[in-house]
N, C-alpha and C positions, 0 to 999 in steps of 0.2 A: 421422540424423534421428529424432526421437522419434515415438512413436505419436500423441501429442497433436498434434504439428505436422503429421503426415500427415493426421490427421482434419480439421484446420482447412483444409488445402489442398484436400481433397476437398469440404468444405462450400462453400468459396469457388468452386470450379469448378462445383458444382451450381447455384449462384446465377446463372451465366451461360447456363444451358441454356434452350431454349424448352420449351413444354409437351410437345411430342411427344418430344423428347429425354429430358425428365424421366421420362415414362412408360416409355420403353425402359429407362432406368437402373433404375427401381423394379422393373420386370418381371425384369430380370437379377438384381438383388439377392434378390428373393423366390425365384427359381429356385435360387440358391445356398443359401439358408437352409432350403428344404424339400427334405430328402433324398428322392430317389426311393424308392419302395417296394422295388424290386429291390435297391437299395444297402443299405437298412435290413435286409432279409432276409439279404443276404450278410454284413453285419456281425454279425448275431445268430448266423448259422451259424458264422462264424469264431470268435466268442467261445466258443460251445459246444464247438467242435472243440478249441480251445486248452485249455479246461477239462478235457476228456476226456484229452487228451495229458498234461497235468500230473498228473492222477490216475493214469494208467497208469505214468508215470515214477516217481511216489512209491511206488506199489504194488510196482514192480519193485525199487526200492531197499530196501524193507522186507524183501524176501525174501532179500537177500544180506547 
């Protein structure tokens, strides 16, 4: 199944929802799109840690 086909199926199924169900779906999607602050902080910390590890490995390789 292609992504376009999947998107069309989702759109068709959204058309059959009532107002309350539609609001719940939109709330769920917005929650997925907005990364929680703790997760964003964790990802930034992880990137910085990986950068420092790479630098340390590169420095240790240069010494030998």
